[in-house]
C-alpha positions as CSV (number, residue, x, y, z in Angstrom):
1,M,33.1,88.0,-30.5
2,Q,30.1,87.4,-28.3
3,L,27.3,89.9,-28.6
4,D,25.7,91.5,-25.6
5,R,22.7,93.7,-25.9
6,M,24.6,97.0,-26.0
7,K,26.9,95.7,-28.8
8,F,23.9,94.4,-30.6
9,L,22.2,97.8,-30.5
10,V,25.4,99.4,-31.9
11,A,25.7,96.8,-34.6
12,L,22.0,97.2,-35.5
13,L,22.4,100.9,-35.9
14,H,25.6,100.4,-38.0
15,A,24.2,97.7,-40.3
16,K,23.1,98.6,-43.8
17,G,19.4,99.0,-44.3
18,A,17.3,99.0,-47.5
19,S,19.1,102.1,-48.6
20,G,22.3,100.1,-48.8
21,R,24.1,102.7,-46.6
22,E,25.9,101.8,-43.5
23,D,24.6,103.5,-40.3
24,E,21.1,103.9,-41.7
25,P,19.0,105.7,-39.0
26,V,16.0,104.0,-37.4
27,N,12.9,106.3,-37.3
28,G,10.9,105.9,-34.2
29,T,11.1,104.1,-30.8
30,T,8.3,101.8,-31.8
31,R,10.1,100.7,-34.9
32,L,13.4,100.2,-33.0
33,V,11.7,98.1,-30.4
34,K,9.9,95.9,-33.0
35,I,13.0,95.4,-35.1
36,I,14.8,94.2,-31.9
37,F,11.9,91.9,-31.1
38,L,11.9,90.4,-34.5
39,A,15.7,89.9,-34.5
40,Q,15.3,87.9,-31.3
41,R,12.4,85.9,-32.7
42,E,13.7,85.3,-36.2
43,T,17.4,84.7,-35.7
44,K,19.8,82.9,-33.4
45,L,21.5,86.2,-32.4
46,G,20.4,85.8,-28.8
47,R,17.8,86.8,-26.3
48,F,19.0,90.2,-25.2
49,Y,15.6,91.5,-23.9
50,D,12.6,90.1,-22.2
51,F,9.5,91.4,-24.1
52,T,6.1,91.8,-22.5
53,P,2.8,92.8,-24.1
54,Y,2.3,96.6,-23.9
55,D,0.4,99.5,-25.4
56,Y,1.8,99.1,-28.9
57,G,2.8,95.4,-28.9
58,P,5.8,93.6,-27.5
59,Y,8.0,95.9,-25.4
60,A,11.1,95.7,-23.4
61,S,11.7,98.7,-21.0
62,E,15.4,98.1,-21.0
63,I,15.7,99.2,-24.7
64,P,15.2,102.9,-24.0
65,D,17.5,102.7,-21.0
66,D,20.2,101.1,-23.1
67,V,19.8,103.7,-25.9
68,E,20.1,106.4,-23.3
69,A,23.3,104.8,-21.9
70,L,24.7,104.8,-25.4
71,R,23.7,108.4,-25.8
72,S,25.4,109.3,-22.6
73,A,28.6,107.5,-23.8
74,G,28.5,109.6,-26.9
75,L,27.9,106.7,-29.3
76,V,24.3,107.3,-30.3
77,D,22.4,110.4,-31.3
78,R,18.7,110.9,-31.0
79,F,17.1,113.6,-32.9
80,E,13.5,114.8,-32.5
81,K,11.5,115.6,-35.6
82,R,8.3,117.6,-34.8
83,L,5.4,116.9,-37.0
84,L,2.6,119.4,-37.1
85,L,-0.4,117.9,-38.8
86,S,-4.0,118.9,-39.5
87,Y,-6.4,116.8,-37.5
88,E,-7.4,115.0,-40.7
89,E,-3.8,114.1,-41.4
90,S,-2.8,113.1,-37.9
91,D,-4.5,109.7,-37.9
92,F,-3.2,108.8,-41.3
93,Y,0.3,109.9,-40.5
94,F,0.2,108.3,-37.1
95,F,-0.8,104.9,-38.5
96,Q,1.3,105.0,-41.7
97,R,4.9,105.7,-41.1
98,N,6.5,106.8,-38.0
99,S,6.1,106.1,-34.4
100,F,3.4,105.7,-31.9
101,E,5.1,108.2,-29.7
102,A,2.3,110.4,-28.4
103,P,1.2,113.7,-29.6
104,V,2.6,116.6,-27.7
105,A,-0.8,117.1,-26.1
106,D,-4.1,115.2,-26.6
107,H,-5.7,118.1,-28.3
108,D,-2.6,119.0,-30.4
109,P,-1.9,117.0,-33.6
110,Q,1.8,117.9,-33.3
111,M,3.8,114.7,-32.9
112,I,7.4,114.0,-32.0
113,L,9.4,111.3,-33.9
114,H,12.6,110.2,-32.4
115,I,15.3,109.3,-34.9
116,Y,18.2,107.1,-33.8
117,Q,21.6,107.0,-35.4
118,L,25.2,106.5,-34.5
119,S,27.2,109.6,-33.6
120,P,30.6,110.2,-35.4
121,K,32.3,108.6,-32.3
122,G,29.7,105.7,-32.5
123,K,30.5,105.1,-36.2
124,V,34.2,104.6,-35.4
125,A,33.4,102.2,-32.5
126,A,30.7,100.4,-34.6
127,S,33.1,99.8,-37.5
128,K,35.6,98.2,-35.1
129,L,32.8,96.1,-33.5
130,W,31.4,95.1,-36.9
131,E,34.8,93.8,-38.1
132,G,35.1,91.7,-35.0
133,L,31.8,89.9,-35.7
134,D,31.6,86.7,-37.6
135,V,30.2,86.7,-41.1
136,E,26.9,85.0,-40.1
137,T,26.2,87.5,-37.3
138,R,26.8,90.4,-39.7
139,R,24.5,88.8,-42.3
140,L,21.7,88.2,-39.8
141,I,21.8,91.7,-38.4
142,T,21.9,93.2,-41.9
143,E,19.0,91.0,-43.1
144,I,16.8,92.0,-40.2
145,K,17.5,95.7,-40.7
146,R,17.0,95.6,-44.5
147,K,13.8,93.7,-44.1
148,Y,12.1,95.8,-41.4
149,N,13.6,99.2,-41.2
150,S,12.0,100.5,-44.4
151,L,8.5,98.9,-43.9
152,P,5.7,101.3,-43.2
153,L,5.1,101.1,-39.5
154,T,1.6,99.8,-39.8
155,D,2.9,96.9,-42.0
156,L,5.6,96.2,-39.4
157,L,3.1,96.2,-36.6
158,R,0.6,94.1,-38.5
159,L,3.4,91.5,-39.1
160,V,4.3,91.4,-35.4
161,Y,0.6,91.2,-34.3
162,E,-0.3,88.5,-36.8
163,H,2.8,86.3,-36.3
164,Y,3.2,86.9,-32.5
165,P,-0.4,87.6,-31.2
166,E,0.7,87.1,-27.6
167,G,2.7,90.3,-27.9
168,A,-0.4,92.2,-29.0
169,A,-2.5,91.1,-26.0
170,A,-2.3,94.5,-24.3
171,S,-2.0,96.7,-27.4
172,K,-4.2,99.8,-27.6
173,I,-4.1,99.8,-31.4
174,A,-4.2,96.1,-32.4
175,D,-7.8,96.3,-33.6
176,K,-7.0,99.3,-35.8
177,I,-3.8,97.9,-37.1
178,L,-5.2,94.5,-37.9
179,T,-8.3,96.0,-39.7
180,S,-6.6,99.0,-41.3
181,R,-5.3,99.1,-44.8
182,I,-3.5,102.3,-44.3
183,G,0.2,101.9,-45.1
184,T,-0.2,98.8,-47.2
185,R,0.7,98.8,-50.8
186,P,-1.8,97.5,-53.2
187,H,-0.9,94.4,-55.2
188,L,-0.8,95.5,-58.8
189,S,-1.0,93.1,-61.7
190,A,1.7,93.1,-64.2
191,V,1.4,95.7,-66.9
192,V,1.4,94.1,-70.4
193,R,2.6,96.3,-73.2
194,N,1.2,95.9,-76.7
195,E,3.8,96.8,-79.2
């Protein structure tokens, strides 16, 4: 079965992520866009979208349109999670985990995170689609989702900005992401037990 971009989106949302569960949701539009960008760059799945440098790195305006079309068809659900943070927390949270979707208002630290997952109808359709894909295509999609869906968002963006700097040319946050250590995990030396 040949993948087109809509089938690719459904397959990506169906694939197992780091949790090992099928249909693992994707938290945030920025994360979804970057996972698709990396899938195009790191695999031979196809070039479904034309990415251009934008506010938070490589962006393809067709992705939100395609997700909305899948929502209208009843295959994808998008949930909004409102995050109300203190001003001190907002920068940390904004840069660590979720999405660079804007605060509700510039003066309000409340943020909205969009969570994308397959609807019950979408899960049925995705299972049929998945079975029709060849083993290598399934492996590549699963590998990309496992690798990138669970990374802290700053780590994901840093990876994109460092490996594909042309995509970060118009980014409003590249300097902060590339110099920030927020979201990174420290490298710990092995613990030696004396018994």
